[in-house]
Every structure is written in C-alpha cells, then in structure tokens.
C-alpha positions in Angstrom: 16.5 -0.3 3.1 19.9 0.5 4.6 22.3 -1.5 6.5 23.1 0.4 9.7 25.9 -2.0 10.4 26.6 -5.7 9.7 23.7 -7.1 11.9 21.3 -4.1 12.0 18.9 -3.3 9.3 16.2 -0.7 8.5 13.4 -2.4 6.7 11.0 -0.1 4.9 9.2 -2.6 2.6 8.9 -6.3 2.0 11.5 -6.2 -0.7 14.0 -5.3 2.0 13.7 -8.6 4.0 16.4 -10.6 2.2 19.6 -8.9 3.7 18.5 -9.3 7.3 17.3 -12.8 6.6 20.6 -13.6 5.1 22.4 -12.2 8.0 20.3 -14.4 10.3 20.9 -17.5 8.0 24.6 -16.8 8.4 24.3 -17.3 12.0 24.3 -13.8 13.2 21.7 -12.3 15.8 20.1 -9.5 13.7 18.3 -6.4 14.6 15.5 -5.2 12.5 14.3 -1.6 12.6 10.9 -1.8 11.0 9.8 1.4 9.4 7.1 0.0 7.1 3.9 1.8 6.0 1.1 0.9 5.8 0.6 -1.3 8.8 -0.5 -4.3 6.7 3.1 -4.3 5.1 4.6 -4.3 8.6 2.6 -7.2 9.8 3.5 -9.2 6.6 7.2 -8.5 7.4 6.8 -9.5 11.1 5.1 -12.7 9.9 7.9 -13.4 7.6 10.6 -13.2 10.2 8.4 -15.1 12.8 8.1 -17.9 10.2 11.8 -17.7 9.4 12.7 -18.0 13.2 10.2 -20.8 13.8 11.2 -22.9 10.8 14.8 -22.9 11.8 14.3 -23.1 15.5 15.6 -19.7 16.3 13.8 -16.8 18.1 12.1 -13.6 17.1 11.2 -11.1 19.6 10.1 -7.5 19.8 12.5 -5.5 21.9 11.0 -2.0 21.5 8.4 -0.3 19.3 9.4 -1.2 15.7 12.6 -2.9 16.8 12.9 -6.7 16.5 15.7 -9.3 17.3 16.0 -12.5 15.3 18.4 -14.9 16.8 19.6 -18.1 15.2 19.4 -21.4 17.1 22.3 -22.2 19.4 24.2 -25.0 17.6 25.7 -26.2 20.8 22.4 -27.3 22.5 
C-alpha cells in the first residue's frame, strides 16, 4: 500500500485498509484506488469500507473502475 497524497490511497490487500480508514475517521473524504487480486479480496475490502461508512452514517461510492470515495457524515446536519 502506498499513500498517493494525504487522502488518496492505493489498496492492494486487506492489510492495507487501516491508513485510509483512519483518514476517513479523522473526518477526511478519502479516495481508495483498489488494486487487489484475487477478486474475492477486493470484494472483502469493498465490504469493509461499505460497513465502515454505513456504521458511521457516511457514504461509500464507486466513482470509476477500481476507484471508490468514502465520505464522512456532515457533522453540521
């Protein structure tokens, strides 16, 4: 896993999910470039971030093939 900048991460394995998850928990919209093989690992990573967003009332969306955006909830609403 490498950080492309402070809020954009390449995730190649399930072990790489903590830095982008922490970025999200710190209140930053975070871009995840998912480059995981095999596909079942990628599915597991997507499930993790979906659950993180759902559990914290944030959003998780696919913006392009292999690119996802996880956005924390708006604290002003």
